[in-house]
N, C-alpha and C positions, 0 to 999 in steps of 0.2 A: 857086809851083812845088813839086810834091810830090817829095820825094827818093825815089829808088828804094831798095827794101830791100837791105841789104847781102847780097852773095852769098857765103855761107860755103863753104869747102872741106870736104868730108866727110873725117873721120878714122877712120871705122869700117871694120873689115876686111870685114864683111858689111853688108847693108842696114841703114840706121839704124832702119827699122821692124822692130825686133827681134821684135815680136809675130807677124810673118809666119813666123818661123823656129822658134818655140818649140813644144814639145810641150804637150799639155794638162796634163802633170804638172809643168810649170814655167810659171807665169803671170807676165807682166810688165805692170804697169799704171802709168800716171802719174796721180796724184791731186793735186788742188790743195793747195798749202800753206795752212794756216790763219793768218789774222791773229790778234792777241791777242784781238780781239772775236769771234772765231769765223767771220768772213766769209772768203771765198776771196781769197788774194793773186793779183791779176790776172797771168796769164802765168807763174806760178811753180808748180812741181810737186815732189812727192816721187815717186821711182820705187819701186814696191812689187814685190819679187821674191818670189814665193809658191811654195813647194814644195807640190805637190798630189798626194800619194800617201798619203792618210790611212789607207787599208786596210792599208798596210804601215808605219804610223807615220812616214810621210814620209821613209822611207829613200830614198837617191838611187841610181838605176841609172846605168849608163854614159851612156845617152842624156841623162838629167837633168843629169849633171855638165857635159856639153858645153853644154847650154842655159844653165846657171847662169853659165858663163864668158862666153857671149855677152851675157847679160842685164847682168852687171856692167860689161862693156865698154861697152855702149850707155848705161847709166846714167851711167858716168863721163864719157862724151863729150857727154851731153845738156846743152846750154848753159842750158836753163831748169829743170834739176833742182837742187834745193837739197840733198837728202839721199836716201839709199837706205834703205828699210825692208826687211829680210830676215826673212821669216816663213814660216808654213806654214798649211795648211788645218786646220780643226777645233780641238778643245781638248784633245786627248790628247797630241800630240807636236809639237814643233818639228821635230826630226829625231833618229833613232836611229842615224845613220851610213849606211854603205854597205849596199846591199840584200843581205842574207845569202843569200837564195835564189839570186841571180845569182852571188854569191861561191862558194856551195857547188856549184852545178850547172854553172857555166861556168869560173870562174877556178881552182877547186881543182885542183891537179896541173898547171896550165899557167902556170908562172912567167913565161914571155916575154909571154904575154897580159896577165898582171897587171902586169908592168912597164910596158906601154903604158898600161894603165888608170891606174896611179899617176902617169904623166906628166900625164894629164888632171886627176887629183885635185890634184896639186901646183899646176897652173895655176889650179884653182878657188880654192884658198887664197890664192895670189898675187894673183888678180884682186880678192879682197876687200881684202887688205892694200895693194894698189896703186890702189884706187879713188880718183879725184880728189874724190869727195864723201864726207862723213862717212857711216858705215854704222851703222844702228841695228838690232840684233837684237831683234825682237818675239817674246819667248819665250812662245808660246801653250800649251806643254806640255812633255813630257820633252825634255831636251837631253842625249843620251847618246852615247858613243863618238865617231864621226866628226861627229855632230851637235854635240857639245860643242866639237870642234875648229874647225868652221867658224863656230860661234857666238862663240868666243873670238877669232877673227880679226877680228870686228867691233869697232867703236870704242866703242859703247855697247850695253848690254843691259838691257831692261826685261822683267820676267816677271810672269805671273800666279802667285799664291802656291801653286797646286797642283802646279806644275812641279817636276821633280826633275832633278838634274844628276849627271854622272859618266862614268866610262870603263868599257869592257868588255873591253879587250885581253887580258890574261893569262888571263881566265876563258874566252875563246873562241878562243884560239890566235893572238893577235896582240899587238902592243905599240902604245901610244898615241903613235906617232911620226909621225902625220899632223898634228902641230901641238901636241898637249897637252904632250908632254915639253919642247917649246920654250916654250910660253906659261905653263903652270901655275907653274913656279918663279919666273918673272918677276912673275906676278900675285898669287900667294897664298903664296909661300915654299916652300922645299925640302921640309920635313917634311910639310906638308899635300899638296903635289904628289905626294910619294912614296906617301902613303896612297891618294890617288885613282888614280894611275897604275898601282900595283902590286896593291893589294887590290881595286880596282874596287868600292868601297862607295859607292853613290850617296848624295846628300845633298839636303837641302831647299832651296827657293828662299830661305828665311830665312837658312840657313847660307851659301848662295852670296852673298847680299848682305853678310853679316857679314864674310866672308873677302875680299871685294873683286872678285868677277867679275860683279856686277850693279850697274848705275847706280841702279835702283829696283825695287821690287815693289809690286804692287797686289792687292787681293782678286780672286778669280776665281769666287766662288760666292755665290749669294744663297739665303737661307732665308726663306720667307714675305715675299719682296720686299725683304729687308734684307741688306746685305753682311755676310758672316761671314769671319773669318780661317780658314785651312786647319784644319779640325776635327781633323786627325790630328797636328798639330804644336804643341808647346809654344812660345808666343810671349809676349813682353811688350813693350809699346810705351809711349812717353811720352804721346802724345795720340791718334794715329791710326796707320794702317798705314804712313804715311810717316815716322813717328818712328823713333827708334833701336831696332833690333831686338837684344834681349839674348839671346834663345834661338832655337833652330831645330831642336831634336831631336824625333824621333818620340815620341809619347806611348806609354805602356805600360799594361798591365793594364786596369783599369776605365775609365781615362781614354781609352784607345784604343778600347775597345768603345763608349763613349758618343760618341766622335768619329765612328765608323763609322755609328752610328744617325743622327746629325745629318746626315751626308753623304747618307743615303738621302732626306732631305727637300730636299736642295739642288738647285739648278739652276745649271749653269755659265753664266756671263755675262762676256764679254770686253770689254764696253763701257768699263770702267775702264781696261783695258789699252790699248785704242785711244785713249782720251782722253789718257793719259799719253804715249803715243808721239807723238801729234799735238802735245802741249805741248812736248816736246823738239824736234821738228822746227821748230816756230815759233821757239823760242829760237835754233836754228841759223840760221834765215833772218834773224834780226835781228843779224847780224854782217857784217863785211866779208868777202866770199867768198875773196879771195886770202889774207888773214890767217888765216882759218879753215882753208883747205887746208894752208897751211904749218904751222900749229900741229898739225893732225892728223898730217901727215907726220912731224914731229919726235917726237911722242908715240908713234907706232907703232914707232919705231926699236928699242926693246928686244925687242919681239916679232919684228919683221922681221929683225933681225940674227941672232937665234937660228934663225929659220926658214930663212933663206938659207944659213946655215952647215951645216945638217943635212939638208935636204930630199932631196938627191940620194943620199947614202949610205943614208938611211932608205928611199927608194924601192927601192934595190937589195936591201936586207935583206928588206923585205916581199915582194918578188917571189920570192926563194929560199924564204922561209918558207911559200909556198903549196905546197911539196912535202912539208911535214912537219906542223908543229903547226897552221898555219892550215887546211891541207887537212882535218885531223881536226876541229878546233874548229868551223869554219863548217858542216861537214857535220853534226856532232852537234847544233848549234843548229837547223839546217834540218830534219833528219830526226827529231829528238826530239819529245816531246809532254809533256803535263801529267803523265801517269802515270809515264813513264820518266825525265823530266827532259830537259834540253837541254845537259848538260855531260858530259864523259867522266869516268871513274873516275880521278881525278888520282893517288891513291895507287898504283893498279895501273900507271898509265902510268909514273910515276917509278921504280917497282920494275923494270918491264920494261926500261926504258932503261938502268938501272943494271946490268942483267944482259946487255946487249948486243942488245936487240931492234932490228930494222930497220924502217924506215918503208915496209913493203911494202903493196900494196893489201889483201892479206888481213889484215894486222895492223890497218890503219886500219879496215877493216870490223868487226873484232872489238871495236873501241873505241866503236862507235856505241851510244847509249842503247838498252837493251833487247835488245842483240845476244845476250846469254847465255840468253835465255828459250827 
């Protein structure tokens, strides 16, 4: 006598077939987990959540944020999913944060609208931190600003070595309080966190691995069919790219020029990244599922506790800031260009504010790049 299949109760808020509700800018796929020999594990999958906005460096729009929340919810509830791979299309960027065009043209000057948006953003970060499955960030390119924040919310990160990491807040009228000011001190220490969060100086994948925000890095470029380490970065390894990384600073002078020439011959290839991600997911599959989930939950606590303590007052501050510095900074980035730059004249701004300038529409317009021409 054949037993009837067990009838599961659904626990999804929306249809379990999340692909029906997603925009083409957020792709949800279930891909078979690999056994150690490379074959597919029968009936087991990894959920791939893919940002698909490469023309804007995979920045997330309001609509995309909503779909990311739904995708993580579906992956968390899928009984046959082992792990979640959070990544993006192309090889230029994982994510550069919120869509600055939308910020500048819709949210700037509308704090109540931005407050509602930040509820969605907070729910997106919480969906990652609350996922019942381990989350692997496949860093296919730049992880900057809000992209760095949603990346650090993940449990593991594996990057191709051409990727860069960092924040953009005070340079563009915001603060990295969408997660980075919570996560960075926990993950890399207060001094390095201060440098990243305040000065907004981006850093290499090699440095990211050294300071502790990457599980691993792999080469992302081939020259004449052979893997090469990032030609623009000084590195030293024991045996191969998976050895201990002792350096990770940008080359200078003739070495930098030579690196740029070598890059012209290179072809981006993310197959090593895919292989390393699959290898990690296989390792996760070869564990007891409940013990893994409990371990992940416990190890998330330092990040989760800091996030939950600050996310609501951060949301309120970011909303009000859309009337002043964010309104100015996001517009400057959106309306600027290569010739005039994409930042305000910070010295003039500080001098004007010290003399009592008000954040009027005319004043903000006068601060746009090229406004004095």
